[in-house]
N, C-alpha and C positions, 0 to 999 in steps of 0.2 A: 572418348566415345567408344562404346563397346562395338565389336565387329557385328555388322548387320548385312542383311540381304533384302532386296526388294523384288518380289516375284508377282507374276500374274496369278490370279486366283485359280486358274485352270491347272497350275503347277503344284497346287496344294491339296493334300488329302481332304476329301469332302467332309468326313467326320470331324476333323480338326477345325475346318472352316465353320461348320455349323455350331460347334462348341464355342468358338470365338464370337460368332454372331449372337448367340444366345446370351453370353456373358456381357457383351459390350452394348448391344442395342435392344435386347429384351423384346424383340418383335413377337407378335402373336404367331402361333405355330404355322398357320397357312402362309404368312408372309416370310417367316424365317426360312422354311424349306424351299420356297419358290424363288430363291435368289437369282436363278437364271432369268426368270420373268422380271424381277425387280430391276435388274441391270440390263435388260433387253439384249441378252446374250445373242451373238451372231449377227446383230445389225452393225454394219460398218466394221466388223471384226475388232471392236474395242472391248476391253474388259478391265475391271478394277484391279488395283494393286494392293499387296499386303506387305507390311514391314515385318521381317523375321529377325529376331534377336535370340541367340542361344537356342535355336531350333523351335522357338515359340512365336506364334503370331502376336505381335505387340502393337501393330498399327494397321490402318486400313484406309484406302482412298477409293470410294466407290464412284460409279458413274452411270448415267443414263444417256445413251447415244441418240442423237436426233439430227435431223437435217434442218438447216436454216436457209430461208430465202434471204439473200443479200442482194438487193436490187434485182438484176435479171439473172442471177446465178443461184445455184443450190450448193451450199457449203456444208461440210460436216462440222458438227459441234458436239460437246459433251457437257451434261449437267454434273456438277460436283455434288456427290451425296455420300452419306455414311462415312464421314471423316472421323477418324478416331486414332489416338495414341494413348497407350497404357499410361496411367498416372505416374508410374515409376520412371518413365522415360520422357516426360514432358519438360519443356524449357531447356532441353539439351540439344536442340537443333534437328531432331528427327522429323518433326512435323514439317519443317521447311524442306528437308531433303525428300521426304515422301511426296510433297506437293510438287516440287520441281520435277521429279520423275513422272508424276501424273500428267503434268503439263506438256510433256513430250509426246503424249499419246495422240493428241489432236490439236490443230492450230487455233481453235476457238473454244473458249471455256466460259461457262455461265453457271450461276448457282444462286440459291436462296440460302443464306448462312447465318449462324449466330455470331455474336460479337467476337468470341474467342477465335473462330476460324477466320473472321475478317481481318484480324490483326496479322495473321500469316499472309493472307492474300495481298494486303497492302504493302508488305515488305517485298513482294514479288511483282510490283508494278500493276496490280489489278486496280480497277476503278470500281466505284459502287454508287448507288443512290438509294434513297428511301421513298421512291415514287409509288410503291405498292404497300398496302397495309392489310392486315388480317382483321376482319370484323367479326365480332362474336356477340350474339344476342341471347341472353339467358331468359327462360320463361318461368323458372322457379328459382328465385335467388337463394333460398335456403339450401338448395341442393348443390350449391357451390361448395358447401362444407361437407366432408365425408360422413360426419355423424348423422346427417339428415338424409342420407341416401339409402333407399331400399331398392332391391333388385327389381327392375322393371321388365317383365317378360311379355308385355303386351305386344301384339303384332301390329304391323303397319296397315292401316286401312286407308284406301285412296278414294274415299267418297267425299261428296260435297266440296269439290275443288273449284267451283266457279269457272273462270276462263282458263284454268290450268287443266291440262289433259294428260293422262298417263299414256305413254306410248310403249309399244312392244320393243324389247331390246332384241332387234334382229337386223339382218343385213339391209333391209329396206329402210329402216329408221336411220341406221348409221350412214347410209348413202346420202340421205337428205342432209344430215349434219355435215358430212364431208363437203358437199357442194357449197353450203353456206359458208363454211370455214374457208374454202378455196376462194370464194368471191371476196370475203373479207381480207384475206391475205394479199390478193391481187391489188388492193388499194394501198398497201403499205410497202415501204422500202426495205423493211426487215421484219422477220418474224419466224416463229416455229412452223415447220411444215407438218401439219396434222393431216396426213393423207390416209388412204386406205390401209396401208401397212401399219401406220402409227395407231389408228383406231383399232385395228385387229389385235395388235399387241396390248394396248392400254385398256380396252374395254372387253372385246370378245374373248380374249384369253386371260382375263384378269382372275386371279385366284379367289377373289371375294365378289365375283360377278353377281351372285344371288342377292347381294345387298345393294346393287346399283339400280337406280330407277331413273328413267328418262321421261321428262315432261316436255310438252309443247305449250307455248304461250305467245299469242299474237305473232305468228310467223317466225318464231325463234324457238330454240331448243335449250333445255337445261338438263344437265346430267348431275345426279346427286348420289352420294354414298351415305346410306343410313347405317350406323353402326352402334354397338354397345361397348362401352369401356368404363371400367371403374364404377359400375352401377349407374352410368349415365347413358341416355340415348341421345346420339348426336346426329345432326343432319349437316353434312358438308356439301355445299354447292361446289362441285369439282370442275364444272365447265359450263359456260354459257355462250351461246353463239352471238349474243348481243350484250352490250353493257347492262349490268344489273341495275334496274330502276327501283325507286322506292315503292312503286305500285307492286312490282313483282315480289319484293321482300314482304309487303303486307300480306300478299296471298300465301306465301310460304310460312309466314308467321301464324296465320290462321290454321294452315295445314298442320304445323308443328304442335300447336296447342291442342287440336282435336286428336292428334295421334300420340300425345304424351311424350313429345320430344323435349329434351331438357335444354338444348341450345342449338342454334344455327350458326354456321360459320362459312366464310368465303373470303376470297381475295378481291380487293377493290383498288382502283387507282386512287392515289392520294387526293383528298379534297381539302381545300383550305377551310371550308365550313365545318363546324363541329356537328356531327350527327348525334343528337340526343337519344335517338332510338338505339344506338349502338355505343353504349358507354365504354365497352371493352374493345379497344383498338390497339393492336400491337404492330409496331413497325416491322418491316421485313427488309433485311439487307439484301438487295439485288446486286451481286458482284459479277464482274466479267473481265475477260482479257482476250486480246488477240494481237499477234505480232503485226498483223496488217493494220496500219494506222487508219486507213479509210474505213475498214470494217469496225475497228474499235470505236471510232467517232460515230459511226452509224448506230451501233448498239447504244452508245451513251446518249445520243440525241433523239433516237426514233423508236427504240424498243418499248412497246406500249401494251403488250398483251402477255401477262403471266397469270396462270390460274393454278389451282390445286393440282389439276390433272397433269401438269407439266413436270412436277418434281415429286419427291417422296413425302411432301408435307401432309398429304391426305391420310397416310396410314402409319406414320411414325408416332 
């Protein structure tokens, strides 16, 4: 094994870090340069790690720091994101070593990950489930194929919404959402603390805030991110204060069709019934670990609320 170092990203030249992020993750410019936002820098004093081999960044283990409510206590936790090892150094043990170093940052770790990353986590005694799925609904099937895509520059028009109402993205609206979220969390033994600090980071300071729209519907709130990528217009439901019902999806489907949105996507709890309205359903590996066996068991048995807004799945 070649001599290597594992460093915090704050110890690495910013230009070299941006070059690595561009080459490895190919984020859009706004997300690429706002990595301090992406990793919620400064919260709980946690930060990502980079693998250095021959003075070159060859691997990365990112994180999003959060607080978890674990019964009557607030515990620190980190989401595992942006995990990468250069192809030249894969299958040589570097991924495991980088993950082990990352796990020392914080006692509770959670993630939504691909199958390749999951293999490493399982070797380190993580557990996982597929209790959450990503649902995708296309409105123009031909546009699945790149050859049938044309650039869609039309703007979003929020008229004829029925029971769906557009809300101002301001402190007053966010405060209402925080209260509902707090009440929901109080009924659970474990869950992500989405408080004022969390929403300020994730929504108010978001680099793509101009593309975020908040809707109210029957005493609940839905936060969406409407974006354009690869000549497709996408509507991601990134947060809902209540379970997403079929009626709500019908309303958003009408909204999507009227506003020339190509597909709608969100995370849902796994349902044994097949939803014919959503033929594209992708499993999500929800993986987790804690040295505290009581916390570990609680996550395994009771963690029931994961949404786009919690991880990087919305903008990767």
